N, C-alpha and C positions, 0 to 999 in steps of 0.2 A: 351806613346805607341800609335802607329797609330790605327785608328778606322777601316779602310777598305782599300782595294785596288780596283782599277778599271782598267780593261784591255780592250783595243779596239779589237773587234773581226772582224772588217770589216763590210761592208754593213750597216753602221750607227748603229751598235749594240755594247753593252758593257757587260762585265761580272763584277759584283760587289761582292766582297767577304768581309763579316764581319769577321774580324780577330779573335775576341774572340770566336765566335761560329762556324765559318766555313760556315755559311749560305751563299748561293749564290743567287743573283738576276740578271737576264738578262734584259737589256733595249733595246728598239728599238726606233728609231726616229718615230714621229707620221706621219700619212699619209699627213697631211697638211704641213709637213716640210721635204719632200723627203724620208720618211721612209715607212715601210710596216705597222706600227701600230700593230704588232703582239704580242707585250709585253708592259709592262709599259714604258712610256717615262720618262725621268728625271723630267719633270714638273708634270707628273701623280704621281710620287713618292712623290713630295713635297705636292701636294694636298691631297694625301692619308695619308701621314704622319701627316698632320694637324688634320684630324679626328681621326686617330689612337692615337695620343697624347691626344686628348680630352677624348676619351673613357678610355684610360689607367689612366689618372689623376683622373677621376671619380672613377675608381677602387681603386686607392690609398686612396682617400678620404673615400670611403665606408669602406675599410679595417680598416683604422685608427679610424673610428667613429662607428664601429659595425653595419653598415647598410647592408642589403642584396643587392646584385648586381649580378643578374643572367641574365638579359636581357639588352643588349646594342648593337645596330647596327648603322651604319652610311651609308648614300648614299652621294657620293661626285660628284659634277659636276664642272669641270674645264673649264673656258672660257678664251681663249687666247686673248691678245690685240696685236696690232702692233705698230711699231715705238716708242720705241723699242719693239721687240717681247718679250713678257713676260706673266706671268699669270695676267690676268686683273681682274678676278672675281672668287670667290669660292662660290659655293652653297652647304652647308652642312646641311643635315637633320639627326638629331640624334633621334633614336627611343629608348626611355628609359622606355617604358610602362611595366607594370606588375612587378615592383620591390617592390611594397608595401610602397612607400615612402609617408610621409605626406608632406603638402605644404611647411613647413619650410625646410625639407630636399631637396625637389625639388629645391627650390630657391638657397640653398647652392651649390648643385650639378651643377646647371647652372653657377653660379659665378666661381666655381672651374674650370670647363671645359674651360672657356674663358681665364684662366690664364696659359694655357699649354705652355711649353717652345717653341714649334714650332710656336704658335701664336705670341709669343714675338720675334721670330727670322725672320719672313718673312716681306717683305716690307709693310709699311703702305699704299702704293699705291694700294694694292690689295683690291678690293671691296669685302666685305664679306656679305653673306646672310646665317645666321645660324638659323635653326629652331629646337626647342626641342619639341618632342612629348613625353609627360609624363602622 
């Protein structure tokens, strides 16, 4: 079964529909690549998916191991590279404070986050700077 559909709306914008849920995301080309930057760009979605995947995988781990997980946010900075145009660097800051984890749990959570499927799917050429605040 297909995962999604993508429709070109004109003006360098697309409408992406998740077929199982019907959720819709609109994209716009970024201002540094002929767009208006009024919505997520496709590369913004990749960068954001990386952090979302990490936070979700931490949730799975905590659920499976009986750990409290009520506080988790990420700030993502995407830096583009040229020749070829691509994501050159991702700076991800994960704020996981105030979950009451001991040092052993913190180390396991960090290791789990770094094994997320998105991390394993993006190019190894992307420079990563990942900071955990715990």
